[in-house]
C-alpha positions in Angstrom: 4.1 7.8 -16.0 5.9 7.2 -13.0 3.1 7.5 -10.0 4.3 8.1 -6.7 1.8 7.5 -4.0 2.0 9.2 -0.6 0.1 6.5 2.0 0.6 4.2 4.9 2.8 1.8 5.6 2.9 -1.2 2.3 2.2 -3.7 5.0 -0.7 -2.2 7.0 -2.5 -2.7 3.3 -5.6 -4.5 3.2 -5.8 -5.5 -0.4 -9.3 -7.1 -0.1 -10.7 -3.6 0.4 -7.0 -0.8 0.2 -8.3 1.5 -2.4 -4.7 3.1 -2.9 -4.0 -0.6 -3.6 -6.7 -1.3 -6.7 -5.8 2.7 -7.8 -1.6 1.5 -8.0 -2.9 -2.0 -9.9 -4.9 -0.8 -12.5 -1.9 2.3 -13.1 1.0 -0.9 -13.4 -1.8 -2.8 -16.0 -1.9 0.0 -18.2 1.7 0.4 -18.4 2.5 3.1 -15.7 5.4 2.4 -12.7 4.4 2.5 -9.6 6.8 4.1 -6.4 5.5 4.5 -3.0 6.5 6.5 0.3 5.2 7.4 3.2 4.8 11.3 5.0 7.9 10.0 7.6 10.0 10.0 4.5 9.9 13.4 3.3 11.9 15.7 3.7 13.3 19.1 2.6 16.9 20.9 3.5 17.1 24.2 2.7 18.2 24.9 -0.2 17.5 22.0 -1.9 14.1 20.0 -3.2 11.2 18.1 -1.5 12.7 14.5 -1.2 11.7 11.0 -0.5 13.1 8.1 0.2 11.1 5.9 -2.6 10.2 2.2 -3.3 9.3 1.6 -6.7 7.3 -1.5 -6.9 6.2 -4.4 -9.5 2.3 -6.1 -8.4 2.8 -9.5 -7.9 -0.5 -10.6 -8.5 -1.5 -11.9 -5.1 -3.5 -10.6 -2.4 -1.1 -11.3 0.2 2.7 -11.2 -0.6 1.7 -8.4 -2.9 4.4 -6.2 -4.0 8.0 -6.7 -4.4 10.4 -3.6 -3.4 13.0 -3.6 -7.1 15.0 -0.2 -5.6 14.8 2.3 -2.5 16.4 5.5 -3.8 15.8 9.7 -2.9 14.2 11.0 -5.5 12.8 14.1 -5.6 8.8 14.6 -5.6 9.0 17.4 -8.8 10.6 14.0 -10.7 7.8 11.9 -11.4 4.8 13.0 -13.6 2.3 12.4 -10.5 2.2 12.2 -6.9 -0.7 10.9 -5.4 -1.6 12.2 -1.4 -3.7 9.1 -0.2 -2.4 9.3 3.5 -5.5 8.5 6.4 -6.7 10.9 8.4 -6.1 12.0 11.2 -5.6 15.9 9.8 -3.2 16.5 12.9 0.0 18.5 12.6 1.9 15.9 11.1 -0.6 15.8 8.3 -0.6 19.6 8.0 3.3 19.8 8.1 2.9 16.5 4.8 1.2 19.4 3.1 3.2 21.9 3.3 6.3 20.2 2.1 3.8 19.1 -1.2 3.0 22.7 -1.6 6.7 23.3 -1.9 7.2 20.4 -4.4 4.8 21.9 -6.5 6.6 25.0 -7.0 9.7 23.4 -8.0 7.5 21.6 -10.8 5.8 18.8 -9.1 1.9 17.9 -9.7 0.1 16.8 -7.1 -3.1 15.2 -6.3 -5.3 15.9 -4.4 -3.8 19.2 -4.1 -2.4 20.1 -0.5 -3.3 23.4 -0.1 -6.8 22.1 -0.6 -6.7 19.5 1.4 -5.8 21.8 4.2 -8.7 23.8 3.5 -11.1 20.7 3.1 -10.8 19.4 6.4 -13.7 16.8 6.5 -15.4 17.9 9.2 -15.6 21.8 8.3 -15.3 21.2 4.4 -19.2 20.8 4.7 -19.9 23.9 6.2 -19.9 25.8 3.7 -22.6 24.7 1.2 -25.5 25.1 4.4 -28.5 24.3 2.5 -27.8 20.2 1.6 -26.6 19.6 5.5 -28.3 19.4 8.2 -28.3 21.6 11.5 -25.1 21.7 12.5 -22.5 22.6 14.8 -18.7 23.6 15.7 -17.6 24.9 19.0 -15.4 24.5 22.2 -18.3 26.0 24.1 -19.8 22.9 26.5 -22.9 25.4 26.6 -23.3 26.1 22.8 -23.2 22.1 23.1 -26.1 22.1 25.7 -27.7 24.8 24.0 -27.9 22.7 20.4 -29.0 19.2 22.4 -31.9 21.0 24.7 -32.9 22.6 20.9 -32.4 19.5 18.5 -33.1 16.4 21.7 -31.2 13.7 19.9 -27.7 14.3 18.5 -25.0 13.1 17.1 -21.2 14.5 18.7 -18.0 13.3 17.3 -14.3 14.7 17.2 -13.2 17.1 14.1 -10.0 14.9 13.6 -11.3 10.9 13.4 -11.7 9.2 11.0 -13.5 5.7 10.6 -16.4 6.1 13.4 -13.8 6.9 15.9 -15.2 9.1 18.8 -18.6 9.0 17.9 -21.4 9.4 20.2 -25.4 9.6 20.4 -27.0 11.6 23.0 -31.1 11.5 23.0 -33.5 13.4 24.5 -32.9 12.2 28.1 -29.6 13.4 27.7 -27.8 10.3 29.1 -24.4 10.8 29.7 -24.1 14.1 27.6 -21.3 15.8 30.5 -19.2 12.9 30.2 -19.2 13.2 26.9 -18.9 16.7 26.4 -15.5 16.0 28.8 -14.1 13.5 26.8 -14.7 15.4 23.4 -14.1 18.6 24.7 -11.2 18.3 27.2 -11.7 21.5 29.2 -12.9 23.7 25.9 -9.5 22.6 24.2 -10.5 20.7 21.9 -13.2 21.8 19.1 -16.5 19.1 18.5 -18.8 18.8 15.1 -22.6 18.5 16.8 -25.2 17.7 14.1 -29.0 16.6 14.6 -29.3 12.7 14.5 -30.8 11.7 11.1 -33.1 8.7 10.9 -32.3 8.3 7.6 -29.0 6.5 9.2 -31.1 3.0 9.0 -30.7 3.2 5.8 -26.5 3.6 5.5 -24.7 6.4 4.9 -23.7 6.7 1.7 -20.3 7.0 0.3 -21.3 9.2 -2.7 -17.1 9.3 -5.2 -16.7 11.9 -7.4 -14.4 11.6 -9.9 -12.8 14.1 -12.2 -15.8 16.3 -11.0 -18.3 13.9 -11.9 -20.6 11.3 -10.0 -19.5 7.7 -9.7 -22.9 6.3 -10.8 -23.3 4.1 -8.0 -22.3 5.1 -3.8 -21.6 2.4 -0.7 -24.4 2.6 1.3 -22.7 1.6 4.8 -25.2 0.2 6.7 -25.5 0.1 11.2 -25.2 -3.2 12.3 -27.1 -4.0 15.6 -27.5 -1.3 17.8 -24.5 0.6 16.6 -25.6 4.0 15.5 -22.4 4.1 13.8 -22.5 2.8 9.7 -18.6 3.3 8.6 -17.1 -0.3 7.4 -14.1 0.1 10.4 -17.2 0.5 12.9 -18.8 -2.5 11.6 -21.3 -1.5 9.3 -22.3 -3.5 6.2 -21.2 -1.7 3.0 -24.4 -2.0 0.4 -23.6 -0.7 -3.5 -26.3 0.3 -5.0 -27.6 3.1 -7.9 -27.1 6.5 -6.9 -30.8 8.3 -6.3 -31.7 11.8 -8.3 -30.8 13.6 -5.1 -27.4 12.1 -4.4 -26.8 12.9 -7.6 -27.8 16.0 -8.0 -25.5 16.6 -4.8 -22.5 15.3 -6.5 -23.0 17.2 -10.1 -23.4 20.7 -8.1 -20.4 20.2 -5.8 -18.0 18.6 -7.9 -17.4 21.1 -10.5 -16.4 23.4 -7.3 -13.9 20.9 -5.8 -12.5 19.9 -8.6 -11.6 23.7 -9.8 -10.2 23.9 -6.2 -7.4 21.2 -6.7 -10.2 18.0 -5.5 -9.5 15.2 -8.0 -11.0 12.3 -6.6 -14.2 13.1 -3.1 -16.1 11.3 -0.9 -19.7 12.5 -0.1 -21.3 11.1 2.8 -24.7 11.0 3.0 -27.2 10.4 4.9 -30.8 10.2 3.2 -30.8 13.9 1.2 -28.1 15.5 3.8 -24.4 15.6 3.6 -22.4 15.1 6.5 -19.2 15.4 5.6 -16.7 15.7 2.3 -13.8 13.5 2.6 -10.7 14.8 0.7 -7.3 12.7 2.1 -7.9 9.1 1.3 -11.6 8.4 -0.3 -12.3 4.6 -0.1 -14.7 2.1 -1.2 -13.6 1.7 -4.6 -13.5 -2.2 -4.0 -16.5 -3.0 -2.6 -18.6 -1.5 -5.5 -16.2 -2.9 -7.8 -17.1 -6.0 -6.7 -20.6 -5.6 -6.0 -21.9 -3.6 -9.6 -19.5 -4.1 -11.9 -18.2 -0.3 -12.5 -14.6 0.0 -12.5 -13.9 3.0 -10.2 -10.1 2.4 -10.1 -10.3 2.5 -13.8 -12.7 5.4 -13.4 -9.8 6.7 -11.4 -6.6 6.4 -13.3 -8.8 7.6 -16.8 -9.2 10.9 -14.5 -5.6 11.0 -13.0 -4.0 10.5 -16.8 -6.3 13.4 -18.5 -5.3 15.8 -15.7 -1.8 15.1 -15.6 -1.6 15.6 -19.3 -3.9 19.3 -18.1 -1.4 20.1 -15.8 
């Protein structure tokens, strides 16, 4: 099969950690042909098909000079057996526009994973709001007074932008309300920008767990991203320590409840962010942590994913 990965620039990949890289490596190991493009290289001219400048790759097996570019071609997205949308957030206008062009490619016959309409309908921070029984007290608002009232009720809160990733822009405000006004001004921008506000969950000390769901089924191990020092964020990009561990009963129950629902909507791969027994985010655009889990447990997550991808292509 021919797989096209829509991703960030190849030279930015940290091959020691990158999930898209190990997806490509496993695909090539099975004899599939790997191509890559970036959202900026996708175009759609009226009356024509959605096209992209794609790079045909051969992975070398080296972690530094990890690929060779065999050819650069202008191809219709519908000519590939599968198109994998692996562009990292932020979920901004350009990401949104890219999903619209991918939806048009689907109408032309492309098989896109995760489905672009599902990505649009499940922004990471907001998708979780559909499942209130699985998350703690949470508010999304543009109104500063709503934020202040939420703080007055819950005392210890977390504030974060809706379009952030990797822990960027996350603040904690305790019972004393220190700097709450300044933080609201920074994130809310005088009512122009919506903010997610959540009650602080002390279980973050045991880690912000990434629970992966592939093909509607939970991966048996998760990665607990544990904050270090005085940091409140467990994100690996913010210095958190990643510790792989088996799913506990609560993790598995949540994943088994959401997995089939999200798969039916077109999300082949999902990453749940879980603190204690509460979900804080549902990640659809480009879930990560494949390598950390595989290296620490031996669970071959890339193989599980390519298994599910091959099956999905055959059934589509």
